[in-house]
N, C-alpha and C positions, 0 to 999 in steps of 0.2 A: 791105183798106185804101183809104182814097180818096185821090185825088190830092194834096190839100193836105198831108195828114199825110205821104206819102211825099217830097213836096218839102222838107218841114220837116226830115225826118231826113236827107235828102241834104245839105242846107244846113248842118246840124249837123256832119255828118262832114267836109265841105270845110273848115269853120271850124277844126276840130280838126287836120285835116292842115296847113292854112296855119300855124297856131300851133306845130306840131311842126317844121316847116321853119325857121320864124323862130327857134325856139329852137336848133336844130342850127347855123344860120348863126351865130348869136351865140356859141356854145359853140366852134365852129372858129376864129372870129376873136378868141378871147380877149376877147370884149367883155362876156360874161356876168359875169366876175368884177369888174365896175366896181361894187364897193361904196362906200359913202359913209362910210368910216371915216376918221378923222383920221390924216394921214400927215406926214412930214417928208422933205425932199430931202437926199440924199448924192450926191457927185460922185466918180467914179473914172476914172482916165486908162489908156488901153491902147495898146500898139503895134498890136495887131490884133484886131479883134473878130469876124473870121469872118463868120458869119451871124447875128449877134445882130440882133434887131428891136425896135422900139419896142413896148411892151406885153409883152415877154418876161418871164418870171418871174424873181424874185429868191428863191433859196432859202437857207435855213440848216438843217442836219440834215435835209435832205429836205422841209421845211416851207416853203410859199410865204409870204414874210414882206414882200413888196413887188413892184413892177413897175418895169421900165425905162420912164422917161417921155420922155427925149430922148436923141439921139445927134447928135453934131457934131464936125467937124474943127477942131482948133486948129491954124492955120498957123503960129504962133510955135514949137511944140513939135513939130509933126508927129506929134501922137497923136490918137486918138479920145476925146473926152470925152463920158462916158456919165453921165446924170443918173438916179438911182434914187429913187423914192418908196417910203419904208419905212413900214409900219404902226407908227403911234405907240405901241402896246402893246410893242414890241420895241426895246430899247436895246442897242446894240453897242459894245464896248470900242474905243478909239482904235486899237489894234493889230490890228484885224480885217483879214483877208486876202481880197480879192475875186478870184475866178477865174472865167473864162469856161469853162463846161463844156457837154457835149452829153449829151442824154438818149437813151442807147442809141448804137449805132454810127453811125447817120445820122439821129438825131432832131434836134429843135429845140434850140437854143442857149439857155442860160440862165446867169445870174451866180449862183455859189455863194459864199455868206459863211462863212469860217472864223473862229470867234471867237478872240481872244487872250485873253490873262490880265491885262491892264492893268484898273485899276479905274475911270479915267476914261472917259466914254463919248462917242461921236460926237454932235455937236449938228447941228441943222438947218443945211445949207449946207457942212458940213465935207467934206474930200476923204479919201476912203480912200488912205492913202499906199502900201500894199502891194498890187500887182496882178499878175496873171499873165494873159498874152494868150491868145486861143484857139489851139488846136492845129489847124492847117490840115492835112487828111488828104492833100492833093495834095503839100504840101512834104514831108511824111514819106515819101511813096512815092518822089518824085523823089531825095531824099537816100539812100534805100536803093538805088535803081536806079544812082545815080551812084557810090556806093560799091562796088557790085558790079562796074560798068564799069571803075573804076579798078583793081580787083584783077588784071584781066587773064585771058586765057584759062587754064583749068585746067591744070596740068602733071602729067601722068601717066607 
């Protein structure tokens, strides 16, 4: 092979490597899911959002139906206000329940929507009334240790 052909092949493989790294970076950053489908916003208020982040998934029955677009603190109610963008193909009843869940034991946190039975659906800008905050592992461990400490030493 001559030098120019070899340089061309090396350049081709370097370009493929850079494209693969870019794809992986977008996949890790949850940016590859930036599809351009029509969405509508919903709002949910939580006492504690744990490690929930913007661009986190919103799932119903294990299927991603939207993304978290904004997280802010409401100084009047002392709650976290989370804005969700839901795919317009999916309509949820007014009595839908929103929970902050964790994928696996220490995985990423996401919002799970449990569908209710009401016939009226949530419209753009509506607030999900029923929510459950994130379970914070550190609080559970400290409560367990505190309850064990309050029992006192074992009497034998």
